[in-house]
C-alpha positions in Angstrom: 11.8 15.8 3.7 11.6 15.0 -0.1 13.8 12.5 -1.8 13.2 14.1 -5.2 14.8 17.4 -4.3 17.6 17.3 -6.9 19.0 20.3 -8.8 16.3 21.3 -11.3 19.0 22.1 -13.9 19.8 18.4 -14.2 16.2 17.6 -15.0 16.1 20.1 -17.8 18.6 17.9 -19.7 16.4 14.8 -19.7 12.7 14.7 -20.5 10.1 12.0 -20.2 10.1 11.8 -24.0 13.8 11.0 -24.0 13.4 8.3 -21.4 10.5 6.6 -23.3 12.6 6.6 -26.4 15.1 4.2 -24.8 14.9 0.6 -26.0 15.0 -0.8 -22.5 12.1 1.4 -21.4 10.1 0.3 -24.4 10.7 -3.3 -23.5 9.6 -2.6 -19.9 6.3 -1.0 -21.1 5.6 -3.9 -23.4 6.2 -6.4 -20.6 3.9 -4.4 -18.2 1.2 -4.3 -20.9 1.3 -8.0 -21.5 1.3 -8.7 -17.7 -1.7 -6.4 -17.1 -3.6 -8.0 -20.0 -3.0 -11.4 -18.6 -3.9 -10.5 -15.1 -7.2 -8.8 -16.1 -8.6 -12.2 -17.0 -7.4 -13.8 -13.7 -9.0 -11.4 -11.3 -12.0 -12.2 -9.2 -14.4 -10.3 -7.0 -13.4 -9.1 -3.5 -13.8 -11.6 -0.7 -12.8 -14.6 -2.9 -9.1 -14.2 -2.4 -6.8 -15.4 0.4 -4.0 -13.5 2.2 -6.2 -10.3 2.2 -4.1 -9.0 5.1 -1.4 -8.1 2.5 -3.7 -5.3 1.4 -3.5 -3.6 4.7 -1.4 -0.4 5.2 1.9 -1.0 7.0 2.4 2.5 8.3 0.3 5.4 9.8 1.1 7.9 7.1 -0.3 5.5 4.4 -3.3 4.8 6.6 -4.0 8.6 7.0 -3.8 8.9 3.2 -6.7 6.5 2.6 -5.0 3.1 3.1 -2.8 3.0 -0.1 0.1 5.2 -1.1 2.7 4.4 -3.7 4.3 7.7 -4.6 4.5 10.0 -1.5 8.1 11.2 -1.2 8.1 11.8 2.5 11.3 10.9 4.3 9.9 7.9 6.1 11.2 4.4 5.2 7.9 2.8 6.0 6.4 4.5 2.9 8.4 2.1 0.7 6.3 -0.8 1.9 3.7 0.5 -0.5 6.1 0.7 -3.5 9.6 -0.8 -3.5 10.7 1.8 -6.0 10.5 4.4 -3.2 13.5 2.8 -1.4 16.5 5.2 -1.8 19.9 5.9 -0.4 18.7 8.5 2.1 16.9 5.7 4.0 20.2 4.1 4.8 20.0 2.4 8.2 16.5 3.6 8.9 14.5 1.3 11.1 10.7 1.7 11.1 8.0 0.0 13.0 4.4 0.6 13.8 1.5 -0.9 15.7 -2.2 -0.7 14.9 -5.0 -0.8 17.5 -7.2 -2.7 15.1 -10.8 -3.9 15.4 -11.8 -6.8 17.7 -8.5 -6.5 19.6 -6.6 -7.7 16.5 -2.9 -7.0 17.0 -1.0 -5.7 13.9 2.7 -4.9 14.0 5.1 -4.1 11.1 8.9 -3.7 11.1 11.1 -2.5 8.2 14.8 -1.8 7.8 16.7 -0.3 4.8 20.4 -0.4 3.9 22.2 1.2 1.0 25.0 -0.7 -0.8 27.3 1.9 -2.5 29.2 -0.6 -4.8 26.0 -1.8 -6.5 24.2 1.5 -6.0 21.3 -0.5 -4.6 19.1 0.1 -1.6 17.9 -3.0 0.1 15.1 -3.5 2.6 13.8 -6.3 4.8 10.4 -6.3 6.6 7.9 -8.2 8.7 4.1 -7.8 8.6 2.4 -9.6 11.5 -1.2 -10.0 12.6 -2.5 -11.8 15.7 -6.2 -12.4 15.8 -6.1 -13.7 19.4 -7.1 -16.9 21.1 -10.1 -19.0 20.1 -11.9 -21.6 22.2 -12.5 -24.9 20.5 -15.6 -27.0 21.4 -17.1 -30.3 20.6 -20.5 -30.7 18.8 -22.4 -30.2 22.0 -20.5 -27.1 23.1 -18.0 -28.4 25.6 -14.6 -26.6 25.5 -11.9 -29.0 24.3 -8.9 -26.7 23.6 -7.7 -23.2 22.6 -5.9 -22.1 19.5 -4.6 -19.0 17.8 -5.0 -17.4 14.4 -2.1 -15.5 12.9 -0.9 -14.1 9.6 2.6 -12.9 8.7 4.7 -12.0 5.7 8.5 -11.7 5.4 9.7 -9.4 2.7 13.0 -8.6 0.9 13.2 -5.5 -1.3 15.7 -3.9 -3.7 15.6 -0.6 -5.5 17.8 1.3 -8.0 17.8 4.6 -9.9 17.3 4.8 -13.6 18.6 7.9 -15.4 17.7 11.1 -13.4 14.0 10.9 -12.6 13.2 7.2 -12.4 13.5 4.6 -9.8 12.4 0.9 -10.0 12.2 -1.8 -7.4 10.9 -5.2 -6.5 9.8 -7.0 -3.3 9.7 -10.7 -2.7 7.3 -11.9 0.1 6.9 -15.1 1.8 3.4 -15.1 3.4 2.1 -17.6 5.9 -1.4 -18.0 7.4 -2.3 -20.1 10.4 -6.0 -20.0 11.1 -6.7 -22.4 14.0 -6.3 -25.8 12.2 -5.8 -24.5 8.7 -2.5 -23.4 7.2 -1.5 -21.7 3.9 1.8 -20.4 2.4 2.4 -18.3 -0.6 5.4 -16.7 -2.5 4.6 -13.3 -3.9 6.2 -10.3 -5.5 5.7 -6.6 -5.9 7.1 -4.7 -8.9 7.1 -0.9 -8.9 8.4 2.2 -10.7 8.4 5.8 -9.6 8.9 9.0 -11.7 9.6 12.5 -10.4 9.6 15.9 -12.1 10.8 18.2 -9.3 10.7 21.2 -11.5 7.0 21.1 -11.8 6.6 19.1 -8.5 4.8 16.2 -10.2 5.3 12.6 -9.0 3.9 9.4 -10.6 4.1 5.8 -9.6 2.9 2.4 -10.6 3.1 -1.0 -8.9 1.9 -4.5 -9.5 1.3 -6.0 -6.0 1.0 -9.6 -4.7 1.7 -11.4 -7.9 2.7 -15.0 -7.2 1.5 -18.5 -6.3 0.5 -20.5 -3.3 2.9 -23.1 -2.0 0.5 -24.6 0.5 -3.3 -24.4 0.4 -5.8 -24.4 3.3 -7.4 -27.4 1.7 -5.5 -29.9 -0.4 -6.5 -29.8 -4.1 -8.4 -26.5 -3.6 -6.6 -23.4 -4.8 -7.7 -19.9 -4.1 -6.5 -16.7 -5.9 -4.2 -14.2 -4.3 -5.0 -10.5 -3.8 -3.2 -9.3 -6.9 -3.6 -5.6 -7.7 -2.4 -3.0 -10.1 -2.1 0.5 -8.7 -1.2 3.9 -10.2 -0.6 7.0 -8.2 -0.3 10.7 -9.1 0.9 13.5 -6.7 1.2 17.2 -7.2 3.0 19.7 -4.9 2.5 23.4 -5.2 5.5 25.8 -5.2 3.7 28.6 -3.4 1.3 26.6 -1.2 2.2 24.3 1.8 0.2 21.3 0.6 0.0 18.6 -1.9 -2.8 16.5 -3.4 -2.7 12.9 -4.6 -4.9 10.5 -6.5 -4.5 6.8 -6.2 -6.2 4.3 -8.6 -6.4 0.7 -7.5 -8.0 -2.6 -8.6 -7.2 -1.6 -12.2 -7.4 -5.1 -13.6 -11.1 -5.3 -13.2 -13.7 -2.6 -14.0 -16.7 -3.7 -11.9 -15.7 -4.3 -8.3 -19.2 -3.9 -6.9 -20.8 -6.9 -5.1 -23.9 -8.4 -6.6 -26.8 -6.8 -4.7 -30.4 -7.6 -5.3 -31.3 -4.1 -4.3 -29.6 -2.8 -7.5 -32.6 -4.1 -9.4 -35.7 -2.0 -9.6 -38.9 -4.0 -10.2 -41.4 -1.9 -12.2 -43.9 -4.8 -12.5 -47.4 -3.8 -13.3 -50.6 -5.7 -12.7 -50.9 -8.7 -15.1 -47.5 -7.9 -16.7 -44.5 -10.1 -17.3 -42.0 -9.4 -14.6 -39.1 -10.5 -16.8 -39.7 -7.5 -19.1 -40.2 -5.0 -16.4 -37.1 -5.3 -14.2 -34.6 -2.5 -14.7 -31.0 -2.8 -13.6 -29.1 0.3 -12.5 -25.7 0.8 -14.2 -24.1 2.7 -11.3 -21.4 4.0 -13.7 -20.2 6.8 -11.4 -20.0 4.5 -8.3 -18.1 1.8 -10.3 -15.6 4.4 -11.4 -15.0 6.1 -8.1 -14.6 2.8 -6.2 -11.2 2.6 -7.9 -9.9 5.9 -6.5 -8.5 7.3 -3.3 -8.1 11.0 -2.8 -5.6 12.4 -0.3 -4.1 15.6 1.0 -0.9 16.5 2.8 -0.5 19.9 4.6 3.0 20.9 5.7 3.1 23.2 8.7 6.7 24.1 8.5 9.5 21.6 8.0 8.7 19.4 11.0 4.9 19.0 11.1 2.6 17.4 8.6 -1.1 16.8 8.6 -2.6 14.2 6.2 -6.2 13.2 5.2 -7.7 10.8 2.8 -10.9 9.5 1.3 -11.5 5.9 0.2 -14.7 5.6 -1.8 -14.6 1.8 -2.0 -14.4 1.5 1.8 -17.2 4.0 2.3 -19.4 2.2 -0.3 -18.9 -1.2 1.2 -18.9 -0.5 4.9 -21.2 2.4 5.5 -24.8 2.2 6.5 -27.2 3.7 3.9 -29.2 5.8 6.4 -26.2 7.0 8.4 -22.8 6.9 6.7 -20.9 8.9 9.2 -17.1 9.1 8.7 -16.8 5.8 6.9 -14.1 5.9 4.2 -12.3 8.9 5.7 -8.9 8.9 7.5 -6.5 11.5 9.0 -3.2 11.7 10.7 -0.3 13.8 11.8 3.5 13.4 11.4 6.6 14.9 13.0 9.9 14.9 11.2 12.8 15.2 13.7 16.5 15.0 13.2 16.8 11.4 14.3 13.2 10.2 14.5 10.0 10.4 12.4 6.7 9.9 14.3 3.3 9.3 12.8 -0.2 8.9 14.1 -3.3 8.0 12.1 -7.0 7.4 12.7 -9.1 5.6 10.1 -12.8 5.1 9.9 -14.1 1.9 8.4 -17.6 1.9 9.8 -20.1 3.9 11.9 -19.2 1.7 14.9 -15.9 3.5 15.3 -12.3 4.0 14.1 -9.0 2.4 14.7 -5.7 4.1 15.7 -2.2 3.5 14.5 1.2 4.7 15.7 4.5 4.5 13.9 8.2 5.4 14.5 11.2 5.5 12.2 14.7 5.8 13.6 17.8 6.8 11.8 20.1 4.2 13.3 23.4 5.6 11.9 22.7 9.0 13.5 21.6 7.5 16.8 24.4 4.9 17.0 27.4 5.7 14.9 29.4 2.6 16.1 32.7 4.5 15.6 35.3 2.9 13.5 33.4 -0.4 13.3 30.4 1.5 11.9 32.6 2.8 9.0 33.8 -0.8 8.2 30.3 -2.1 7.8 29.0 1.0 6.0 26.9 1.8 9.0 27.9 5.4 9.7 27.8 6.7 6.2 25.3 9.4 5.3 23.7 9.8 1.9 21.9 12.7 0.4 18.2 12.8 0.2 18.1 12.4 -3.6 16.0 10.4 -6.1 
């Protein structure tokens, strides 16, 4: 079930130090540093950005891992929606789709298809992310119903990924996002850029991705531009040779340190009788909380080759959406996956708030194994099978 399972002897010949010594890799690192430095001055607090639906998980396995996953090597094509670098030849002709039973009867559906082109040694992917918020009744100023309208968001994506040396993959995704909220419309062109590194000898996996970098083509209001939900994410995953589980740590919102909302309750007033209040108001620093809001912790447990149980903890979600007196399961998520010969099935349950959780179902189908198409399949590179390699 792992795309990194290559011969470990091959990896002994090339080390991370050798890769970083390459001129092309140095240029890439310099470019990423300059990009991150520029983006750190462009970020704003949460809630001030449009197209926030692009932050949502597009598959149950990612949802079970806390809502973001950019390095998990499971053999499910939908995982590459989090990081285009995870696209690989073994996903050839895989078709994945999922549906979320989201809050307030919001309907969320995602579809993704991957195809490997052997001549260019490139794996391509196309996807659709769709949200339907339902019908809304429109009224006049005195409350008379005048009409009904819908609110929908969707994004079309096109991805490509290639291998670099033995342990690296890199990829990019271009997305056209559109939002139609009753009588307001907006359109944006965005891109995700990602890299993935695997050391299968020590079972260490590292990934990084810049997500939702781009510009708006059409704004909700003319002459008024709002920022996009740009994010920098870095992930680390460790598998254990003699234990059937793996742990992962995901860091997000790395272009801005303080992602807490301004809260008057953060100030403690120690004002005494007849004293100047301006000199007796102490502000908490909340260093630990600010730090852990950037992290998601996740766990995968493999019960044999076919069954997998996943769980995750999102501290940002728990901090923002839980009730102080009764936090409940806010911020936690869990799920289960079944890896069959021709199908991969996932289910996830995620808790945002004490009010309840939402459920998500996903299915990935290996189309070339289910429908070989005979001689015609060979002509269009449909029936080819590729190894599950990095």
